[in-house]
DSSP file (Angstrom, degrees, kcal/mol; ACC not computed):
  #  RESIDUE AA STRUCTURE BP1 BP2  ACC     N-H-->O    O-->H-N    N-H-->O    O-->H-N    TCO  KAPPA ALPHA  PHI   PSI    X-CA   Y-CA   Z-CA
    1    1 A M              0   0    0      0, 0.0     2,-0.2     0, 0.0     3,-0.0   0.000 360.0 360.0 360.0 137.2   -2.1    0.5   -9.5
    2    2 A T        -     0   0    0      1,-0.1     2,-0.1    44,-0.0    41,-0.0  -0.558 360.0-108.1 -76.3 138.9   -3.3    0.2   -5.9
    3    3 A M        -     0   0    0     -2,-0.2    -1,-0.1     1,-0.1    40,-0.0  -0.436  34.4-117.0 -68.2 141.5   -3.1   -3.3   -4.4
    4    4 A L        -     0   0    0     57,-0.2    -1,-0.1    -2,-0.1     5,-0.1  -0.675  23.5-122.4 -83.0 122.8   -6.5   -4.9   -4.0
    5    5 A P    >   -     0   0    0      0, 0.0     3,-2.5     0, 0.0     4,-0.1  -0.402  23.2-120.6 -62.1 142.4   -7.5   -5.7   -0.4
    6    6 A I  G >  S+     0   0    0      1,-0.3     3,-1.2     2,-0.2    -2,-0.0   0.768 111.5  63.7 -57.2 -26.9   -8.3   -9.4   -0.1
    7    7 A T  G 3  S+     0   0    0      1,-0.2    -1,-0.3     0, 0.0    -3,-0.0   0.627  99.8  54.0 -73.8 -12.3  -11.8   -8.5    1.1
    8    8 A Q  G <  S+     0   0    0     -3,-2.5    -1,-0.2     2,-0.1     2,-0.2   0.187  73.3 136.8-107.4  16.4  -12.5   -7.0   -2.3
    9    9 A I    <   -     0   0    0     -3,-1.2     2,-0.1    -4,-0.1    56,-0.1  -0.450  51.4-130.9 -65.7 129.6  -11.6   -9.9   -4.5
   10   10 A I        -     0   0    0     54,-0.2     2,-0.1    -2,-0.2    -1,-0.1  -0.445  16.5-133.2 -79.2 155.7  -14.1  -10.4   -7.2
   11   11 A S        +     0   0    0     -2,-0.1     2,-0.2     4,-0.1    -1,-0.1  -0.435  55.5  72.0 -98.1 178.6  -15.6  -13.8   -7.9
   12   12 A G  S    S+     0   0    0     -2,-0.1     4,-0.1    63,-0.0    -2,-0.0  -0.556  73.8   6.2 110.3-175.6  -16.1  -15.5  -11.2
   13   13 A L  S    S+     0   0    0     -2,-0.2    65,-0.2     2,-0.1     2,-0.1  -0.653 109.8  46.0 -92.4 147.7  -13.8  -17.2  -13.7
   14   14 A P  S    S-     0   0    0      0, 0.0    -1,-0.1     0, 0.0    53,-0.0   0.563  99.8-142.1 -63.6 142.3  -11.0  -17.8  -13.7
   15   15 A S     >  -     0   0    0     -2,-0.1     4,-2.6     1,-0.1     5,-0.2  -0.174  20.2-109.0 -73.7 165.3  -11.8  -19.0  -10.2
   16   16 A E  H  > S+     0   0    0      1,-0.2     4,-2.7     2,-0.2     5,-0.2   0.877 122.1  55.0 -61.2 -36.4   -9.6  -18.7   -7.1
   17   17 A D  H  > S+     0   0    0      2,-0.2     4,-2.3     1,-0.2    -1,-0.2   0.914 108.8  47.1 -62.5 -42.3   -9.0  -22.5   -7.4
   18   18 A Q  H  > S+     0   0    0      2,-0.2     4,-2.3     1,-0.2    -2,-0.2   0.914 113.3  48.2 -65.2 -41.9   -7.8  -22.1  -11.0
   19   19 A L  H  X S+     0   0    0     -4,-2.6     4,-2.8     2,-0.2    -2,-0.2   0.882 111.4  50.5 -66.4 -37.3   -5.6  -19.1  -10.0
   20   20 A T  H  X S+     0   0    0     -4,-2.7     4,-2.7     2,-0.2    -1,-0.2   0.907 109.3  51.3 -64.6 -41.7   -4.2  -21.1   -7.1
   21   21 A D  H  X S+     0   0    0     -4,-2.3     4,-1.0     2,-0.2    -2,-0.2   0.914 112.7  45.6 -61.3 -43.5   -3.5  -24.0   -9.4
   22   22 A I  H >X S+     0   0    0     -4,-2.3     3,-0.7     1,-0.2     4,-0.5   0.942 113.5  49.0 -64.8 -47.2   -1.6  -21.7  -11.8
   23   23 A A  H >< S+     0   0    0     -4,-2.8     3,-0.8     1,-0.2    -2,-0.2   0.884 109.5  53.0 -60.4 -38.9    0.3  -20.0   -9.0
   24   24 A S  H 3< S+     0   0    0     -4,-2.7    -1,-0.2     1,-0.2    -2,-0.2   0.747 116.6  38.3 -67.8 -23.9    1.3  -23.4   -7.5
   25   25 A N  H << S+     0   0    0     -4,-1.0     2,-0.4    -3,-0.7    -1,-0.2   0.260  94.9  96.2-114.5  10.5    2.7  -24.6  -10.8
   26   26 A T    <<  +     0   0    0     -3,-0.8    33,-0.1    -4,-0.5     2,-0.0  -0.865  45.2 167.9-104.3 135.7    4.3  -21.4  -12.1
   27   27 A G    >   -     0   0    0     -2,-0.4     3,-1.9    32,-0.0    -1,-0.1   0.182  62.4 -16.0-113.2-128.1    8.0  -20.8  -11.5
   28   28 A F  T >  S+     0   0    0      1,-0.3     3,-0.7     2,-0.1    -2,-0.1   0.674 123.3  70.0 -58.2 -19.1   10.4  -18.4  -12.9
   29   29 A E  T 3>  +     0   0    0      1,-0.2     4,-2.2     2,-0.1    -1,-0.3   0.385  68.8  96.9 -83.0   6.9    8.1  -17.5  -15.8
   30   30 A W  H <> S+     0   0    0     -3,-1.9     4,-2.3     1,-0.2    -1,-0.2   0.862  81.7  50.5 -67.8 -33.1    5.6  -15.7  -13.5
   31   31 A K  H <> S+     0   0    0     -3,-0.7     4,-2.2     2,-0.2    -1,-0.2   0.926 111.3  47.0 -72.0 -42.9    7.0  -12.2  -14.2
   32   32 A P  H  > S+     0   0    0      0, 0.0     4,-2.5     0, 0.0    -2,-0.2   0.880 111.7  53.6 -61.0 -34.5    6.8  -12.7  -18.0
   33   33 A L  H  X S+     0   0    0     -4,-2.2     4,-1.9     2,-0.2    -2,-0.2   0.935 107.3  50.2 -62.8 -45.2    3.3  -14.0  -17.4
   34   34 A A  H  X>S+     0   0    0     -4,-2.3     5,-2.8     1,-0.2     4,-0.5   0.909 110.5  50.3 -58.1 -42.4    2.4  -10.8  -15.5
   35   35 A C  H ><5S+     0   0    0     -4,-2.2     3,-1.3     1,-0.2    -1,-0.2   0.926 109.0  50.5 -62.2 -45.8    3.8   -8.8  -18.4
   36   36 A K  H 3<5S+     0   0    0     -4,-2.5    -1,-0.2     1,-0.3    -2,-0.2   0.820 109.6  52.0 -62.3 -30.9    1.8  -10.7  -20.9
   37   37 A L  H 3<5S-     0   0    0     -4,-1.9    -1,-0.3    -5,-0.2    -2,-0.2   0.553 118.5-113.5 -82.2  -7.8   -1.3  -10.1  -18.8
   38   38 A G  T <<5 +     0   0    0     -3,-1.3     2,-0.4    -4,-0.5    -3,-0.2   0.682  60.0 157.2  84.0  18.5   -0.6   -6.4  -18.7
   39   39 A V      < -     0   0    0     -5,-2.8    -1,-0.3    -6,-0.2    -2,-0.1  -0.647  45.0-115.1 -78.6 129.6    0.1   -6.2  -15.0
   40   40 A A    >>  -     0   0    0     -2,-0.4     4,-2.0     1,-0.1     3,-0.7  -0.284  13.7-122.8 -65.7 146.8    2.3   -3.2  -14.2
   41   41 A N  H 3> S+     0   0    0      1,-0.2     4,-2.8     2,-0.2     5,-0.2   0.860 113.7  59.1 -55.9 -36.7    5.8   -3.8  -12.8
   42   42 A S  H 3> S+     0   0    0      1,-0.2     4,-2.0     2,-0.2    -1,-0.2   0.854 104.8  49.3 -63.5 -33.7    4.9   -1.7   -9.8
   43   43 A T  H <> S+     0   0    0     -3,-0.7     4,-2.4     2,-0.2    -1,-0.2   0.906 110.6  50.0 -70.6 -41.8    2.1   -4.2   -9.0
   44   44 A V  H  X S+     0   0    0     -4,-2.0     4,-2.0     1,-0.2    -2,-0.2   0.935 111.9  48.4 -59.7 -46.4    4.5   -7.1   -9.4
   45   45 A E  H  X S+     0   0    0     -4,-2.8     4,-2.4     1,-0.2    -1,-0.2   0.888 110.5  51.0 -62.3 -39.3    6.9   -5.4   -7.0
   46   46 A Q  H  X S+     0   0    0     -4,-2.0     4,-2.6     2,-0.2    -1,-0.2   0.892 107.5  53.2 -66.1 -39.0    4.2   -4.7   -4.5
   47   47 A C  H  X S+     0   0    0     -4,-2.4     4,-1.0     1,-0.2    -1,-0.2   0.894 110.8  48.1 -60.6 -39.9    3.1   -8.4   -4.6
   48   48 A Q  H  < S+     0   0    0     -4,-2.0     3,-0.3     2,-0.2    -2,-0.2   0.919 113.4  46.1 -66.7 -44.1    6.7   -9.3   -3.8
   49   49 A M  H  < S+     0   0    0     -4,-2.4    -2,-0.2     1,-0.2    -1,-0.2   0.866 113.3  49.5 -68.3 -35.2    7.0   -6.8   -1.0
   50   50 A D  H  < S+     0   0    0     -4,-2.6    -1,-0.2     1,-0.2    -2,-0.2   0.690 120.5  35.9 -76.4 -18.2    3.6   -7.9    0.5
   51   51 A N  S >< S-     0   0    0     -4,-1.0     3,-1.8    -3,-0.3     7,-0.3  -0.421  79.0-177.9-133.6  57.7    4.5  -11.6    0.4
   52   52 A P  T 3  S+     0   0    0      0, 0.0    -3,-0.1     0, 0.0    -4,-0.0  -0.320  72.1  11.1 -62.8 137.4    8.2  -11.9    1.2
   53   53 A G  T 3  S+     0   0    0     -5,-0.1     2,-0.4     1,-0.1     3,-0.1   0.478 107.8  93.4  78.9   1.4    9.5  -15.4    1.0
   54   54 A S    <>  +     0   0    0     -3,-1.8     4,-2.2    -6,-0.2     5,-0.2  -0.787  41.0 174.2-130.7  91.7    6.4  -16.9   -0.6
   55   55 A S  H  > S+     0   0    0     -2,-0.4     4,-2.8     1,-0.2     5,-0.2   0.858  83.5  60.5 -63.2 -33.1    6.5  -17.0   -4.4
   56   56 A L  H  > S+     0   0    0      1,-0.2     4,-2.7     2,-0.2    -1,-0.2   0.948 109.0  41.6 -57.9 -49.1    3.2  -18.9   -4.3
   57   57 A N  H  > S+     0   0    0      2,-0.2     4,-2.6     1,-0.2     5,-0.2   0.857 112.8  54.6 -68.8 -34.3    1.5  -15.9   -2.6
   58   58 A Q  H  X S+     0   0    0     -4,-2.2     4,-1.8    -7,-0.3    -2,-0.2   0.946 113.4  41.5 -61.3 -47.7    3.3  -13.4   -4.8
   59   59 A I  H  X S+     0   0    0     -4,-2.8     4,-2.4     2,-0.2    -2,-0.2   0.928 114.6  51.3 -67.1 -45.5    2.0  -15.1   -8.0
   60   60 A F  H  X S+     0   0    0     -4,-2.7     4,-2.5    -5,-0.2    -2,-0.2   0.923 111.5  47.0 -59.1 -46.3   -1.5  -15.7   -6.6
   61   61 A H  H  X S+     0   0    0     -4,-2.6     4,-2.4     1,-0.2    -1,-0.2   0.847 109.5  54.1 -68.2 -32.4   -1.8  -12.0   -5.6
   62   62 A M  H  X S+     0   0    0     -4,-1.8     4,-2.2    -5,-0.2    -1,-0.2   0.931 111.2  46.4 -62.2 -43.9   -0.5  -10.9   -9.0
   63   63 A L  H  X S+     0   0    0     -4,-2.4     4,-2.6     2,-0.2    -2,-0.2   0.884 111.2  51.2 -66.7 -38.9   -3.2  -13.1  -10.6
   64   64 A I  H  X S+     0   0    0     -4,-2.5     4,-2.2     2,-0.2   -54,-0.2   0.918 111.0  48.6 -63.2 -43.0   -5.9  -11.8   -8.3
   65   65 A N  H  X S+     0   0    0     -4,-2.4     4,-2.2     2,-0.2    -2,-0.2   0.886 110.6  51.0 -64.9 -37.9   -4.9   -8.2   -9.1
   66   66 A W  H  X S+     0   0    0     -4,-2.2     4,-1.7     2,-0.2    -2,-0.2   0.937 108.9  50.9 -62.1 -45.9   -5.0   -9.0  -12.8
   67   67 A R  H  < S+     0   0    0     -4,-2.6    -2,-0.2     1,-0.2    -1,-0.2   0.893 111.6  47.7 -61.4 -38.7   -8.5  -10.5  -12.5
   68   68 A Y  H >< S+     0   0    0     -4,-2.2     3,-1.5     1,-0.2    -1,-0.2   0.899 107.8  56.6 -64.6 -40.7   -9.6   -7.3  -10.7
   69   69 A M  H 3< S+     0   0    0     -4,-2.2     3,-0.3     1,-0.3    -2,-0.2   0.820 115.2  36.8 -60.7 -33.0   -8.0   -5.2  -13.4
   70   70 A V  T >< S+     0   0    0     -4,-1.7     3,-2.1     1,-0.2    -1,-0.3   0.014  76.6 123.3-110.7  26.5  -10.0   -7.0  -16.2
   71   71 A Q  T <   +     0   0    0     -3,-1.5    -1,-0.2     1,-0.3    -2,-0.1   0.713  66.8  65.8 -63.1 -19.4  -13.3   -7.4  -14.2
   72   72 A D  T 3  S+     0   0    0     -3,-0.3    -1,-0.3    -4,-0.2     2,-0.2   0.613  88.5  85.9 -77.6 -10.7  -15.1   -5.5  -16.9
   73   73 A K  S <  S-     0   0    0     -3,-2.1     2,-0.0     1,-0.1    -3,-0.0  -0.501  91.1-100.5 -83.6 157.9  -14.4   -8.4  -19.4
   74   74 A S     >  -     0   0    0     -2,-0.2     4,-2.6     1,-0.1     5,-0.2  -0.334  33.0-108.8 -71.2 161.4  -16.6  -11.4  -19.6
   75   75 A E  H  > S+     0   0    0      1,-0.2     4,-2.5     2,-0.2     5,-0.2   0.900 121.6  51.9 -58.0 -40.8  -15.6  -14.6  -17.8
   76   76 A G  H  > S+     0   0    0      2,-0.2     4,-2.5     1,-0.2    -1,-0.2   0.903 109.2  49.0 -62.8 -42.1  -14.9  -16.2  -21.2
   77   77 A E  H  > S+     0   0    0      2,-0.2     4,-2.6     1,-0.2    -2,-0.2   0.914 111.2  50.2 -63.9 -42.7  -12.7  -13.2  -22.2
   78   78 A R  H  X S+     0   0    0     -4,-2.6     4,-2.3     2,-0.2    -2,-0.2   0.929 111.8  47.5 -62.1 -44.9  -10.7  -13.4  -19.0
   79   79 A C  H  X S+     0   0    0     -4,-2.5     4,-2.8     1,-0.2    -1,-0.2   0.917 112.4  49.6 -63.0 -42.0  -10.1  -17.1  -19.3
   80   80 A D  H  X S+     0   0    0     -4,-2.5     4,-2.6     2,-0.2    -1,-0.2   0.896 109.7  51.6 -63.6 -39.7   -9.1  -16.6  -23.0
   81   81 A M  H  X S+     0   0    0     -4,-2.6     4,-2.2     2,-0.2    -1,-0.2   0.917 112.6  45.8 -61.6 -43.0   -6.7  -13.8  -21.9
   82   82 A L  H  X S+     0   0    0     -4,-2.3     4,-2.5     2,-0.2    -2,-0.2   0.907 112.1  50.5 -68.8 -42.0   -5.1  -16.0  -19.3
   83   83 A K  H  X S+     0   0    0     -4,-2.8     4,-2.5     2,-0.2    -2,-0.2   0.936 111.5  48.5 -59.7 -46.5   -4.8  -19.0  -21.6
   84   84 A T  H  X S+     0   0    0     -4,-2.6     4,-2.3     1,-0.2    -2,-0.2   0.912 111.6  49.1 -61.2 -43.9   -3.1  -16.9  -24.3
   85   85 A A  H  X S+     0   0    0     -4,-2.2     4,-1.1     2,-0.2    -1,-0.2   0.908 111.1  49.8 -64.2 -41.4   -0.7  -15.4  -21.7
   86   86 A L  H ><>S+     0   0    0     -4,-2.5     5,-2.6     1,-0.2     3,-0.5   0.910 111.4  48.5 -63.4 -41.6    0.2  -18.9  -20.5
   87   87 A L  H ><5S+     0   0    0     -4,-2.5     3,-1.7     1,-0.2    -1,-0.2   0.881 106.1  58.4 -64.1 -37.2    0.7  -20.2  -24.0
   88   88 A D  H 3<5S+     0   0    0     -4,-2.3    -1,-0.2     1,-0.3    -2,-0.2   0.756 107.6  46.5 -65.2 -24.5    2.9  -17.1  -24.7
   89   89 A V  T <<5S-     0   0    0     -4,-1.1    -1,-0.3    -3,-0.5    -2,-0.2   0.064 123.6-105.3-104.6  23.9    5.2  -18.1  -21.8
   90   90 A D  T < 5S+     0   0    0     -3,-1.7    -3,-0.2     1,-0.1     3,-0.2   0.864  80.1 131.1  60.5  42.7    5.3  -21.8  -23.0
   91   91 A R    >>< +     0   0    0     -5,-2.6     4,-1.6    -8,-0.1     3,-0.7  -0.348   8.2 139.9-120.4  51.8    3.0  -23.2  -20.4
   92   92 A K  H 3> S+     0   0    0      1,-0.2     4,-2.8    -5,-0.2     5,-0.2   0.833  70.6  66.0 -58.4 -32.2    0.5  -25.2  -22.5
   93   93 A D  H 3> S+     0   0    0      1,-0.2     4,-2.3    -3,-0.2    -1,-0.2   0.884 101.6  46.6 -58.8 -38.8    0.7  -27.8  -19.8
   94   94 A L  H <> S+     0   0    0     -3,-0.7     4,-3.0     2,-0.2     5,-0.4   0.868 109.5  53.5 -72.0 -36.3   -1.0  -25.4  -17.4
   95   95 A V  H  X S+     0   0    0     -4,-1.6     4,-2.2     2,-0.2    -2,-0.2   0.947 113.4  43.7 -59.4 -47.3   -3.6  -24.5  -19.9
   96   96 A D  H  X S+     0   0    0     -4,-2.8     4,-0.7     1,-0.2    -2,-0.2   0.905 117.6  45.6 -64.8 -41.7   -4.4  -28.1  -20.3
   97   97 A Q  H  < S+     0   0    0     -4,-2.3    -2,-0.2    -5,-0.2    -1,-0.2   0.911 121.8  33.6 -68.7 -44.1   -4.3  -28.8  -16.6
   98   98 A V  H  < S+     0   0    0     -4,-3.0    -2,-0.2     1,-0.2    -3,-0.2   0.819 124.8  36.9 -87.1 -33.2   -6.4  -25.8  -15.4
   99   99 A F  H  <        0   0    0     -4,-2.2    -1,-0.2    -5,-0.4    -2,-0.2   0.277 360.0 360.0-109.5  11.4   -8.9  -25.4  -18.2
  100  100 A S     <        0   0    0     -4,-0.7    -1,-0.2    -3,-0.1    -2,-0.1   0.458 360.0 360.0-106.6 360.0   -9.7  -28.9  -19.3
């Protein structure tokens, strides 16, 4: 998958603020989260190469690319997909924090 230029980020839910909140509070489980969201390993690797030394930016850009990947889904479907993936990596706390 080609990396999405920052100028082409789609709007809508989950919002950039919600994605930033998730990225800020996600640790070692971000790669399993990417897998649960269906983000390709090559995209994860590109996020790492494009943002060396900043796990926050790596995670945020992975989430932005995921949101672009599923832009054909409704906002509700996207939020549900993200909630399910977070629950699958044992981050109910983030679901409660970001979506309540």
